Gaussian input, Z-matrix of N, CA and C with variables (Angstrom, degrees):
# hf/3-21g

backbone

0 1
 N
 C     1     B1
 C     2     B2     1     A1
 N     3     B3     2     A2     1     D1
 C     4     B4     3     A3     2     D2
 C     5     B5     4     A4     3     D3
 N     6     B6     5     A5     4     D4
 C     7     B7     6     A6     5     D5
 C     8     B8     7     A7     6     D6
 N     9     B9     8     A8     7     D7
 C    10    B10     9     A9     8     D8
 C    11    B11    10    A10     9     D9
 N    12    B12    11    A11    10    D10
 C    13    B13    12    A12    11    D11
 C    14    B14    13    A13    12    D12
 N    15    B15    14    A14    13    D13
 C    16    B16    15    A15    14    D14
 C    17    B17    16    A16    15    D15
 N    18    B18    17    A17    16    D16
 C    19    B19    18    A18    17    D17
 C    20    B20    19    A19    18    D18
 N    21    B21    20    A20    19    D19
 C    22    B22    21    A21    20    D20
 C    23    B23    22    A22    21    D21
 N    24    B24    23    A23    22    D22
 C    25    B25    24    A24    23    D23
 C    26    B26    25    A25    24    D24
 N    27    B27    26    A26    25    D25
 C    28    B28    27    A27    26    D26
 C    29    B29    28    A28    27    D27
 N    30    B30    29    A29    28    D28
 C    31    B31    30    A30    29    D29
 C    32    B32    31    A31    30    D30
 N    33    B33    32    A32    31    D31
 C    34    B34    33    A33    32    D32
 C    35    B35    34    A34    33    D33
 N    36    B36    35    A35    34    D34
 C    37    B37    36    A36    35    D35
 C    38    B38    37    A37    36    D36
 N    39    B39    38    A38    37    D37
 C    40    B40    39    A39    38    D38
 C    41    B41    40    A40    39    D39
 N    42    B42    41    A41    40    D40
 C    43    B43    42    A42    41    D41
 C    44    B44    43    A43    42    D42
 N    45    B45    44    A44    43    D43
 C    46    B46    45    A45    44    D44
 C    47    B47    46    A46    45    D45
 N    48    B48    47    A47    46    D46
 C    49    B49    48    A48    47    D47
 C    50    B50    49    A49    48    D48
 N    51    B51    50    A50    49    D49
 C    52    B52    51    A51    50    D50
 C    53    B53    52    A52    51    D51
 N    54    B54    53    A53    52    D52
 C    55    B55    54    A54    53    D53
 C    56    B56    55    A55    54    D54
 N    57    B57    56    A56    55    D55
 C    58    B58    57    A57    56    D56
 C    59    B59    58    A58    57    D57
 N    60    B60    59    A59    58    D58
 C    61    B61    60    A60    59    D59
 C    62    B62    61    A61    60    D60
 N    63    B63    62    A62    61    D61
 C    64    B64    63    A63    62    D62
 C    65    B65    64    A64    63    D63
 N    66    B66    65    A65    64    D64
 C    67    B67    66    A66    65    D65
 C    68    B68    67    A67    66    D66
 N    69    B69    68    A68    67    D67
 C    70    B70    69    A69    68    D68
 C    71    B71    70    A70    69    D69
 N    72    B72    71    A71    70    D70
 C    73    B73    72    A72    71    D71
 C    74    B74    73    A73    72    D72
 N    75    B75    74    A74    73    D73
 C    76    B76    75    A75    74    D74
 C    77    B77    76    A76    75    D75
 N    78    B78    77    A77    76    D76
 C    79    B79    78    A78    77    D77
 C    80    B80    79    A79    78    D78
 N    81    B81    80    A80    79    D79
 C    82    B82    81    A81    80    D80
 C    83    B83    82    A82    81    D81
 N    84    B84    83    A83    82    D82
 C    85    B85    84    A84    83    D83
 C    86    B86    85    A85    84    D84
 N    87    B87    86    A86    85    D85
 C    88    B88    87    A87    86    D86
 C    89    B89    88    A88    87    D87
 N    90    B90    89    A89    88    D88
 C    91    B91    90    A90    89    D89
 C    92    B92    91    A91    90    D90
 N    93    B93    92    A92    91    D91
 C    94    B94    93    A93    92    D92
 C    95    B95    94    A94    93    D93
 N    96    B96    95    A95    94    D94
 C    97    B97    96    A96    95    D95
 C    98    B98    97    A97    96    D96
 N    99    B99    98    A98    97    D97
 C   100   B100    99    A99    98    D98
 C   101   B101   100   A100    99    D99
 N   102   B102   101   A101   100   D100
 C   103   B103   102   A102   101   D101
 C   104   B104   103   A103   102   D102
 N   105   B105   104   A104   103   D103
 C   106   B106   105   A105   104   D104
 C   107   B107   106   A106   105   D105
 N   108   B108   107   A107   106   D106
 C   109   B109   108   A108   107   D107
 C   110   B110   109   A109   108   D108
 N   111   B111   110   A110   109   D109
 C   112   B112   111   A111   110   D110
 C   113   B113   112   A112   111   D111
 N   114   B114   113   A113   112   D112
 C   115   B115   114   A114   113   D113
 C   116   B116   115   A115   114   D114
 N   117   B117   116   A116   115   D115
 C   118   B118   117   A117   116   D116
 C   119   B119   118   A118   117   D117
 N   120   B120   119   A119   118   D118
 C   121   B121   120   A120   119   D119
 C   122   B122   121   A121   120   D120
 N   123   B123   122   A122   121   D121
 C   124   B124   123   A123   122   D122
 C   125   B125   124   A124   123   D123
 N   126   B126   125   A125   124   D124
 C   127   B127   126   A126   125   D125
 C   128   B128   127   A127   126   D126
 N   129   B129   128   A128   127   D127
 C   130   B130   129   A129   128   D128
 C   131   B131   130   A130   129   D129
 N   132   B132   131   A131   130   D130
 C   133   B133   132   A132   131   D131
 C   134   B134   133   A133   132   D132
 N   135   B135   134   A134   133   D133
 C   136   B136   135   A135   134   D134
 C   137   B137   136   A136   135   D135
 N   138   B138   137   A137   136   D136
 C   139   B139   138   A138   137   D137
 C   140   B140   139   A139   138   D138
 N   141   B141   140   A140   139   D139
 C   142   B142   141   A141   140   D140
 C   143   B143   142   A142   141   D141
 N   144   B144   143   A143   142   D142
 C   145   B145   144   A144   143   D143
 C   146   B146   145   A145   144   D144
 N   147   B147   146   A146   145   D145
 C   148   B148   147   A147   146   D146
 C   149   B149   148   A148   147   D147
 N   150   B150   149   A149   148   D148
 C   151   B151   150   A150   149   D149
 C   152   B152   151   A151   150   D150
 N   153   B153   152   A152   151   D151
 C   154   B154   153   A153   152   D152
 C   155   B155   154   A154   153   D153
 N   156   B156   155   A155   154   D154
 C   157   B157   156   A156   155   D155
 C   158   B158   157   A157   156   D156
 N   159   B159   158   A158   157   D157
 C   160   B160   159   A159   158   D158
 C   161   B161   160   A160   159   D159
 N   162   B162   161   A161   160   D160
 C   163   B163   162   A162   161   D161
 C   164   B164   163   A163   162   D162
 N   165   B165   164   A164   163   D163
 C   166   B166   165   A165   164   D164
 C   167   B167   166   A166   165   D165
 N   168   B168   167   A167   166   D166
 C   169   B169   168   A168   167   D167
 C   170   B170   169   A169   168   D168
 N   171   B171   170   A170   169   D169
 C   172   B172   171   A171   170   D170
 C   173   B173   172   A172   171   D171
 N   174   B174   173   A173   172   D172
 C   175   B175   174   A174   173   D173
 C   176   B176   175   A175   174   D174
 N   177   B177   176   A176   175   D175
 C   178   B178   177   A177   176   D176
 C   179   B179   178   A178   177   D177
 N   180   B180   179   A179   178   D178
 C   181   B181   180   A180   179   D179
 C   182   B182   181   A181   180   D180
 N   183   B183   182   A182   181   D181
 C   184   B184   183   A183   182   D182
 C   185   B185   184   A184   183   D183
 N   186   B186   185   A185   184   D184
 C   187   B187   186   A186   185   D185
 C   188   B188   187   A187   186   D186
 N   189   B189   188   A188   187   D187
 C   190   B190   189   A189   188   D188
 C   191   B191   190   A190   189   D189
 N   192   B192   191   A191   190   D190
 C   193   B193   192   A192   191   D191
 C   194   B194   193   A193   192   D192
 N   195   B195   194   A194   193   D193
 C   196   B196   195   A195   194   D194
 C   197   B197   196   A196   195   D195
 N   198   B198   197   A197   196   D196
 C   199   B199   198   A198   197   D197
 C   200   B200   199   A199   198   D198
 N   201   B201   200   A200   199   D199
 C   202   B202   201   A201   200   D200
 C   203   B203   202   A202   201   D201
 N   204   B204   203   A203   202   D202
 C   205   B205   204   A204   203   D203
 C   206   B206   205   A205   204   D204
 N   207   B207   206   A206   205   D205
 C   208   B208   207   A207   206   D206
 C   209   B209   208   A208   207   D207
 N   210   B210   209   A209   208   D208
 C   211   B211   210   A210   209   D209
 C   212   B212   211   A211   210   D210
 N   213   B213   212   A212   211   D211
 C   214   B214   213   A213   212   D212
 C   215   B215   214   A214   213   D213
 N   216   B216   215   A215   214   D214
 C   217   B217   216   A216   215   D215
 C   218   B218   217   A217   216   D216
 N   219   B219   218   A218   217   D217
 C   220   B220   219   A219   218   D218
 C   221   B221   220   A220   219   D219
 N   222   B222   221   A221   220   D220
 C   223   B223   222   A222   221   D221
 C   224   B224   223   A223   222   D222
 N   225   B225   224   A224   223   D223
 C   226   B226   225   A225   224   D224
 C   227   B227   226   A226   225   D225
 N   228   B228   227   A227   226   D226
 C   229   B229   228   A228   227   D227
 C   230   B230   229   A229   228   D228
 N   231   B231   230   A230   229   D229
 C   232   B232   231   A231   230   D230
 C   233   B233   232   A232   231   D231
 N   234   B234   233   A233   232   D232
 C   235   B235   234   A234   233   D233
 C   236   B236   235   A235   234   D234
 N   237   B237   236   A236   235   D235
 C   238   B238   237   A237   236   D236
 C   239   B239   238   A238   237   D237
 N   240   B240   239   A239   238   D238
 C   241   B241   240   A240   239   D239
 C   242   B242   241   A241   240   D240
 N   243   B243   242   A242   241   D241
 C   244   B244   243   A243   242   D242
 C   245   B245   244   A244   243   D243
 N   246   B246   245   A245   244   D244
 C   247   B247   246   A246   245   D245
 C   248   B248   247   A247   246   D246
 N   249   B249   248   A248   247   D247
 C   250   B250   249   A249   248   D248
 C   251   B251   250   A250   249   D249
 N   252   B252   251   A251   250   D250
 C   253   B253   252   A252   251   D251
 C   254   B254   253   A253   252   D252
 N   255   B255   254   A254   253   D253
 C   256   B256   255   A255   254   D254
 C   257   B257   256   A256   255   D255
 N   258   B258   257   A257   256   D256
 C   259   B259   258   A258   257   D257
 C   260   B260   259   A259   258   D258

   B1=1.4503
   B2=1.5322
   B3=1.3217
   B4=1.4555
   B5=1.5199
   B6=1.3167
   B7=1.4671
   B8=1.5253
   B9=1.3310
   B10=1.4650
   B11=1.5234
   B12=1.3208
   B13=1.4652
   B14=1.5307
   B15=1.3343
   B16=1.4602
   B17=1.5289
   B18=1.3214
   B19=1.4614
   B20=1.5239
   B21=1.3200
   B22=1.4557
   B23=1.5214
   B24=1.3111
   B25=1.4658
   B26=1.5288
   B27=1.3143
   B28=1.4678
   B29=1.5290
   B30=1.3285
   B31=1.4571
   B32=1.5246
   B33=1.3247
   B34=1.4592
   B35=1.5261
   B36=1.3371
   B37=1.4604
   B38=1.5272
   B39=1.3297
   B40=1.4659
   B41=1.5266
   B42=1.3333
   B43=1.4658
   B44=1.5270
   B45=1.3300
   B46=1.4659
   B47=1.5269
   B48=1.3456
   B49=1.4664
   B50=1.5298
   B51=1.3216
   B52=1.4631
   B53=1.5172
   B54=1.3200
   B55=1.4638
   B56=1.5244
   B57=1.3407
   B58=1.4608
   B59=1.5266
   B60=1.3229
   B61=1.4628
   B62=1.5208
   B63=1.3199
   B64=1.4641
   B65=1.5128
   B66=1.3343
   B67=1.4619
   B68=1.5206
   B69=1.3211
   B70=1.4640
   B71=1.5235
   B72=1.3241
   B73=1.4604
   B74=1.5228
   B75=1.3396
   B76=1.4665
   B77=1.5285
   B78=1.3197
   B79=1.4572
   B80=1.5231
   B81=1.3150
   B82=1.4606
   B83=1.5267
   B84=1.3340
   B85=1.4597
   B86=1.5179
   B87=1.3252
   B88=1.4580
   B89=1.5259
   B90=1.3148
   B91=1.4641
   B92=1.5235
   B93=1.3255
   B94=1.4651
   B95=1.5293
   B96=1.3344
   B97=1.4629
   B98=1.5275
   B99=1.3301
   B100=1.4587
   B101=1.5191
   B102=1.3440
   B103=1.4613
   B104=1.5243
   B105=1.3265
   B106=1.4604
   B107=1.5220
   B108=1.3271
   B109=1.4640
   B110=1.5281
   B111=1.3435
   B112=1.4629
   B113=1.5215
   B114=1.3369
   B115=1.4598
   B116=1.5204
   B117=1.3160
   B118=1.4540
   B119=1.5211
   B120=1.3320
   B121=1.4561
   B122=1.5226
   B123=1.3264
   B124=1.4590
   B125=1.5167
   B126=1.3364
   B127=1.4615
   B128=1.5209
   B129=1.3329
   B130=1.4663
   B131=1.5071
   B132=1.3264
   B133=1.4538
   B134=1.5126
   B135=1.2999
   B136=1.4616
   B137=1.5231
   B138=1.3276
   B139=1.4569
   B140=1.5195
   B141=1.2982
   B142=1.4644
   B143=1.5242
   B144=1.3269
   B145=1.4496
   B146=1.5192
   B147=1.3490
   B148=1.4569
   B149=1.5212
   B150=1.3251
   B151=1.4553
   B152=1.5202
   B153=1.3054
   B154=1.4573
   B155=1.5099
   B156=1.3099
   B157=1.4579
   B158=1.5235
   B159=1.3004
   B160=1.4616
   B161=1.5186
   B162=1.3227
   B163=1.4556
   B164=1.5143
   B165=1.3000
   B166=1.4553
   B167=1.5205
   B168=1.3123
   B169=1.4534
   B170=1.5204
   B171=1.3238
   B172=1.4635
   B173=1.5290
   B174=1.3182
   B175=1.4605
   B176=1.5231
   B177=1.3325
   B178=1.4687
   B179=1.5356
   B180=1.3157
   B181=1.4616
   B182=1.5339
   B183=1.3255
   B184=1.4648
   B185=1.5306
   B186=1.3351
   B187=1.4591
   B188=1.5286
   B189=1.3324
   B190=1.4633
   B191=1.5222
   B192=1.3211
   B193=1.4609
   B194=1.5258
   B195=1.3371
   B196=1.4633
   B197=1.5203
   B198=1.3283
   B199=1.4597
   B200=1.5163
   B201=1.3323
   B202=1.4558
   B203=1.5159
   B204=1.3228
   B205=1.4601
   B206=1.5269
   B207=1.3482
   B208=1.4635
   B209=1.5231
   B210=1.3310
   B211=1.4611
   B212=1.5224
   B213=1.3323
   B214=1.4615
   B215=1.5245
   B216=1.3259
   B217=1.4591
   B218=1.5205
   B219=1.3472
   B220=1.4601
   B221=1.5205
   B222=1.3231
   B223=1.4581
   B224=1.5195
   B225=1.3189
   B226=1.4647
   B227=1.5251
   B228=1.3201
   B229=1.4617
   B230=1.5250
   B231=1.3110
   B232=1.4666
   B233=1.5215
   B234=1.3166
   B235=1.4524
   B236=1.5154
   B237=1.3098
   B238=1.4535
   B239=1.5195
   B240=1.3322
   B241=1.4557
   B242=1.5208
   B243=1.3103
   B244=1.4558
   B245=1.5170
   B246=1.3266
   B247=1.4577
   B248=1.5182
   B249=1.3369
   B250=1.4553
   B251=1.5122
   B252=1.3404
   B253=1.4571
   B254=1.5178
   B255=1.3313
   B256=1.4648
   B257=1.5103
   B258=1.3143
   B259=1.4678
   B260=1.4977
   A1=108.35
   A2=115.54
   A3=121.66
   A4=108.69
   A5=116.36
   A6=121.74
   A7=109.70
   A8=116.45
   A9=120.94
   A10=110.48
   A11=117.97
   A12=120.54
   A13=111.32
   A14=117.49
   A15=120.86
   A16=111.04
   A17=117.64
   A18=121.60
   A19=111.51
   A20=117.46
   A21=121.47
   A22=113.49
   A23=118.85
   A24=120.56
   A25=112.32
   A26=117.58
   A27=121.55
   A28=110.15
   A29=116.01
   A30=119.81
   A31=109.04
   A32=115.78
   A33=121.56
   A34=106.98
   A35=116.08
   A36=122.04
   A37=109.83
   A38=115.55
   A39=121.74
   A40=109.44
   A41=116.97
   A42=119.49
   A43=112.11
   A44=117.73
   A45=119.96
   A46=112.75
   A47=117.35
   A48=119.59
   A49=113.99
   A50=118.06
   A51=121.30
   A52=114.25
   A53=117.11
   A54=121.58
   A55=110.60
   A56=115.61
   A57=121.04
   A58=107.47
   A59=116.42
   A60=121.30
   A61=112.00
   A62=117.99
   A63=122.03
   A64=110.70
   A65=114.86
   A66=121.69
   A67=109.98
   A68=116.00
   A69=120.62
   A70=109.41
   A71=115.66
   A72=120.56
   A73=111.78
   A74=116.42
   A75=119.22
   A76=109.34
   A77=115.34
   A78=122.37
   A79=108.99
   A80=117.11
   A81=122.47
   A82=105.53
   A83=115.64
   A84=121.49
   A85=110.17
   A86=116.71
   A87=122.85
   A88=105.90
   A89=116.36
   A90=121.66
   A91=111.74
   A92=117.12
   A93=118.93
   A94=112.37
   A95=117.22
   A96=121.03
   A97=112.62
   A98=115.95
   A99=120.08
   A100=112.63
   A101=116.13
   A102=120.39
   A103=111.31
   A104=115.49
   A105=121.07
   A106=106.87
   A107=116.86
   A108=122.06
   A109=112.03
   A110=116.53
   A111=120.03
   A112=109.81
   A113=114.70
   A114=120.34
   A115=107.31
   A116=116.36
   A117=122.37
   A118=106.40
   A119=116.01
   A120=121.90
   A121=108.74
   A122=115.92
   A123=121.84
   A124=108.43
   A125=115.67
   A126=118.93
   A127=112.35
   A128=117.72
   A129=120.43
   A130=113.53
   A131=117.70
   A132=121.73
   A133=115.43
   A134=118.13
   A135=120.47
   A136=110.79
   A137=115.52
   A138=121.88
   A139=107.81
   A140=116.97
   A141=123.14
   A142=111.79
   A143=116.28
   A144=121.14
   A145=114.86
   A146=117.82
   A147=120.09
   A148=114.59
   A149=117.88
   A150=121.31
   A151=111.36
   A152=115.56
   A153=120.11
   A154=112.00
   A155=113.65
   A156=120.97
   A157=108.52
   A158=116.33
   A159=121.21
   A160=108.01
   A161=116.36
   A162=120.52
   A163=109.73
   A164=115.51
   A165=121.04
   A166=108.20
   A167=115.92
   A168=122.06
   A169=107.33
   A170=116.36
   A171=121.34
   A172=107.39
   A173=115.56
   A174=121.81
   A175=108.77
   A176=117.69
   A177=119.81
   A178=110.85
   A179=116.36
   A180=121.92
   A181=111.54
   A182=117.38
   A183=121.07
   A184=112.43
   A185=118.02
   A186=122.12
   A187=112.44
   A188=117.68
   A189=120.88
   A190=107.95
   A191=115.75
   A192=120.47
   A193=112.44
   A194=117.75
   A195=120.68
   A196=109.33
   A197=115.90
   A198=121.51
   A199=106.14
   A200=115.96
   A201=121.61
   A202=111.57
   A203=115.34
   A204=121.32
   A205=111.74
   A206=117.00
   A207=121.06
   A208=114.46
   A209=117.36
   A210=120.65
   A211=111.59
   A212=113.73
   A213=121.89
   A214=105.69
   A215=117.15
   A216=121.85
   A217=109.55
   A218=115.54
   A219=120.47
   A220=110.25
   A221=115.44
   A222=123.12
   A223=107.04
   A224=116.24
   A225=121.44
   A226=110.58
   A227=116.94
   A228=121.34
   A229=109.96
   A230=115.99
   A231=121.80
   A232=111.28
   A233=115.15
   A234=121.20
   A235=115.68
   A236=118.45
   A237=119.76
   A238=113.38
   A239=117.69
   A240=121.48
   A241=108.82
   A242=116.45
   A243=122.01
   A244=109.17
   A245=116.53
   A246=121.29
   A247=108.85
   A248=115.54
   A249=121.78
   A250=107.60
   A251=117.05
   A252=120.62
   A253=109.35
   A254=115.78
   A255=121.77
   A256=109.15
   A257=115.90
   A258=119.97
   A259=110.33
   D1=143.03
   D2=-178.86
   D3=-121.08
   D4=137.48
   D5=178.35
   D6=-90.98
   D7=151.05
   D8=178.68
   D9=-60.73
   D10=-33.76
   D11=179.63
   D12=-61.82
   D13=-29.20
   D14=176.99
   D15=-71.25
   D16=-32.48
   D17=177.09
   D18=-73.29
   D19=-35.42
   D20=-173.88
   D21=-65.93
   D22=-22.47
   D23=-179.22
   D24=-89.91
   D25=-8.11
   D26=179.60
   D27=-86.01
   D28=139.27
   D29=174.84
   D30=-80.91
   D31=142.73
   D32=176.66
   D33=-98.01
   D34=123.98
   D35=-173.60
   D36=-124.49
   D37=136.90
   D38=176.75
   D39=-78.98
   D40=130.77
   D41=178.81
   D42=-76.77
   D43=-17.82
   D44=-177.51
   D45=-74.61
   D46=-36.93
   D47=-177.31
   D48=-133.18
   D49=0.27
   D50=179.15
   D51=76.51
   D52=7.44
   D53=-177.75
   D54=-71.58
   D55=135.55
   D56=175.04
   D57=-80.85
   D58=118.74
   D59=-177.14
   D60=-85.77
   D61=-24.76
   D62=-179.34
   D63=137.45
   D64=-155.10
   D65=179.45
   D66=-120.74
   D67=154.75
   D68=178.55
   D69=-67.48
   D70=127.07
   D71=177.71
   D72=-109.46
   D73=-19.83
   D74=-177.33
   D75=-163.81
   D76=168.23
   D77=175.86
   D78=-124.53
   D79=148.00
   D80=171.71
   D81=-103.87
   D82=114.90
   D83=-174.23
   D84=-113.40
   D85=133.48
   D86=172.58
   D87=-89.40
   D88=101.92
   D89=-174.12
   D90=-65.68
   D91=-37.97
   D92=-177.94
   D93=-67.99
   D94=-32.95
   D95=178.72
   D96=-93.23
   D97=-20.09
   D98=-176.97
   D99=72.24
   D100=34.26
   D101=-178.04
   D102=-124.43
   D103=155.14
   D104=173.20
   D105=-86.45
   D106=122.45
   D107=-178.41
   D108=-90.47
   D109=-33.96
   D110=-176.18
   D111=-161.21
   D112=163.11
   D113=171.36
   D114=-111.79
   D115=149.12
   D116=176.64
   D117=-109.74
   D118=121.97
   D119=-176.17
   D120=-110.90
   D121=127.25
   D122=177.76
   D123=-100.67
   D124=135.08
   D125=-179.88
   D126=-87.15
   D127=-4.21
   D128=177.28
   D129=64.29
   D130=34.87
   D131=-176.57
   D132=-70.34
   D133=-20.35
   D134=-178.35
   D135=-85.76
   D136=144.41
   D137=176.50
   D138=-95.37
   D139=123.11
   D140=-178.04
   D141=56.06
   D142=23.61
   D143=177.17
   D144=79.47
   D145=5.29
   D146=-174.66
   D147=-118.78
   D148=-50.33
   D149=-168.74
   D150=-103.48
   D151=138.74
   D152=177.29
   D153=108.46
   D154=177.90
   D155=-177.96
   D156=-98.75
   D157=126.45
   D158=179.88
   D159=-117.27
   D160=115.10
   D161=179.96
   D162=-119.36
   D163=138.21
   D164=174.65
   D165=-101.98
   D166=141.67
   D167=176.66
   D168=-112.28
   D169=126.47
   D170=178.63
   D171=-97.84
   D172=119.03
   D173=-177.27
   D174=-114.56
   D175=117.72
   D176=178.24
   D177=-58.35
   D178=143.07
   D179=-178.26
   D180=-55.94
   D181=-33.50
   D182=-178.43
   D183=-67.00
   D184=-15.21
   D185=179.93
   D186=-87.35
   D187=-7.34
   D188=176.84
   D189=-76.40
   D190=125.85
   D191=-177.85
   D192=-100.16
   D193=-33.16
   D194=-177.48
   D195=-157.79
   D196=135.50
   D197=173.00
   D198=-110.74
   D199=109.54
   D200=-178.12
   D201=-101.05
   D202=-172.72
   D203=-178.71
   D204=-66.42
   D205=-36.51
   D206=-175.65
   D207=-118.84
   D208=-19.81
   D209=-175.35
   D210=-135.96
   D211=160.17
   D212=172.32
   D213=-118.74
   D214=121.05
   D215=-178.82
   D216=-94.38
   D217=130.05
   D218=-178.84
   D219=-126.25
   D220=151.91
   D221=176.20
   D222=-90.92
   D223=108.40
   D224=-175.35
   D225=-98.59
   D226=59.50
   D227=178.39
   D228=-66.87
   D229=148.45
   D230=-177.46
   D231=-58.05
   D232=133.18
   D233=174.10
   D234=80.76
   D235=1.77
   D236=-177.19
   D237=-104.95
   D238=-5.64
   D239=177.61
   D240=-110.35
   D241=139.96
   D242=-178.90
   D243=-107.45
   D244=132.65
   D245=178.15
   D246=-107.45
   D247=132.69
   D248=178.94
   D249=-123.44
   D250=124.19
   D251=179.42
   D252=-86.37
   D253=130.43
   D254=176.55
   D255=-98.75
   D256=142.93
   D257=179.56
   D258=-112.33

């Protein structure tokens, strides 16, 4: 069994270009099925939580290719990731 706190310290990295997307800030869970549908990755753009642009990227669970000791590798194909701007 894995705790969410263990996922939150791992960096999420795109396998297509090696870009660090950020860290997991939340999960999208299908309660009726009991499955994780997606991860929400925060890029940490705000300074002290106030200044800057903070965008979350929603990555479908099926796009995760490998969960390693320190990183989570995702397939960042065009048009398959959703960006949500937080205010």
